[in-house]
C-alpha positions as CSV (number, residue, x, y, z in Angstrom):
1,X,0.0,0.0,0.0
2,X,1.0,3.6,-0.6
3,X,-0.2,6.3,1.8
4,X,-1.4,9.3,-0.3
5,X,-2.5,12.6,1.2
6,X,-5.1,14.5,-0.7
7,X,-5.4,18.2,0.4
8,X,-8.7,19.9,-0.3
9,X,-8.5,23.5,-1.5
10,X,-9.6,24.7,1.9
11,X,-6.8,22.7,3.6
12,X,-8.7,19.6,4.9
13,X,-6.5,16.5,4.5
14,X,-7.5,13.0,3.6
15,X,-4.8,10.4,4.2
16,X,-5.6,7.2,2.2
17,X,-3.9,3.9,1.8
18,X,-4.1,3.0,-2.0
19,X,-3.2,-0.4,-3.3
20,X,-0.4,-0.7,-6.0
21,X,-1.8,-0.9,-9.5
22,X,-4.6,1.5,-8.9
23,X,-4.4,5.1,-9.9
24,X,-4.2,8.1,-7.6
25,X,-7.7,9.0,-9.0
26,X,-9.1,5.6,-8.1
27,X,-7.7,5.9,-4.5
28,X,-9.6,9.2,-4.2
29,X,-12.8,8.0,-5.8
30,X,-12.9,4.7,-3.8
31,X,-12.4,6.6,-0.5
32,X,-14.8,9.4,-1.0
33,X,-12.3,12.2,-1.3
34,X,-14.2,15.3,-2.4
35,X,-12.9,17.3,-5.3
36,X,-11.9,14.5,-7.6
37,X,-14.8,14.1,-10.0
38,X,-13.3,11.8,-12.6
39,X,-16.1,12.2,-15.1
40,X,-14.5,10.1,-17.7
41,X,-13.7,7.2,-15.3
42,X,-10.0,7.4,-15.8
43,X,-9.8,7.4,-19.6
44,X,-7.8,10.7,-19.8
45,X,-10.7,12.2,-21.7
46,X,-11.4,15.1,-19.3
47,X,-9.6,17.1,-16.7
48,X,-11.8,16.5,-13.7
49,X,-9.2,14.6,-11.7
50,X,-6.7,17.5,-11.9
51,X,-4.4,18.1,-8.9
52,X,-1.3,20.1,-8.0
53,X,1.5,17.7,-6.9
54,X,3.3,18.9,-3.9
55,X,6.5,20.6,-4.9
56,X,8.6,17.9,-3.1
57,X,7.2,15.3,-5.4
58,X,7.3,16.9,-8.8
59,X,10.7,15.4,-9.8
60,X,9.8,11.9,-8.4
61,X,6.9,11.2,-10.7
62,X,7.0,9.9,-14.2
63,X,6.8,12.6,-16.8
64,X,3.4,13.5,-18.4
65,X,2.7,11.8,-21.7
66,X,1.4,13.9,-24.6
67,X,-2.3,13.0,-24.0
68,X,-2.1,14.1,-20.4
69,X,-0.4,17.3,-21.3
70,X,-3.1,18.0,-23.9
71,X,-5.9,17.4,-21.4
72,X,-4.3,19.6,-18.8
73,X,-5.0,22.5,-21.1
74,X,-8.7,22.1,-20.1
75,X,-8.0,22.0,-16.3
76,X,-8.9,24.8,-13.8
77,X,-5.8,27.0,-13.6
78,X,-3.2,24.5,-14.6
79,X,0.4,24.9,-13.3
80,X,3.1,24.1,-15.9
81,X,5.2,22.3,-13.3
82,X,2.8,20.9,-10.7
83,X,-0.4,20.0,-12.5
84,X,-1.2,16.3,-13.1
85,X,-4.2,14.2,-13.9
86,X,-4.6,11.6,-11.1
87,X,-6.0,9.0,-13.6
88,X,-2.5,9.0,-15.2
89,X,-0.6,8.4,-12.0
90,X,-0.3,4.6,-11.3
91,X,0.3,3.8,-7.6
92,X,3.5,2.0,-6.8
93,X,5.3,1.6,-3.5
94,X,7.5,4.5,-4.6
95,X,4.5,6.8,-4.3
96,X,4.2,6.2,-0.5
97,X,3.9,9.6,1.1
98,X,2.7,11.4,-2.1
99,X,0.9,14.7,-1.3
100,X,-1.5,16.2,-3.9
101,X,-3.4,19.5,-3.6
102,X,-6.9,19.8,-5.1
103,X,-7.7,22.9,-7.2
104,X,-10.5,25.3,-6.1
105,X,-12.8,23.5,-8.6
106,X,-12.7,21.1,-11.5
107,X,-14.0,22.0,-15.0
């Protein structure tokens, strides 16, 4: 399991254990974390699972692929360095301790 902390826009934290092989989005969805809408169900066809990765984690994640980068253009106030779609982040033991911050809203 990887322990992931989801921080709502207002500061409330949700610390969740997520099984390897799931995505960071599935971990939020399956544990009722508000603010991750995941309208497309994880198909990278929307931007409603957008988060800002904590600065300490930016360099530890795999790079965005072209499809994720394109979809982030539709996210609420994307950040060129920190924005990610949680449906594209596969959970591995290396993600234990990951912290993601939810935007004010999803679009």
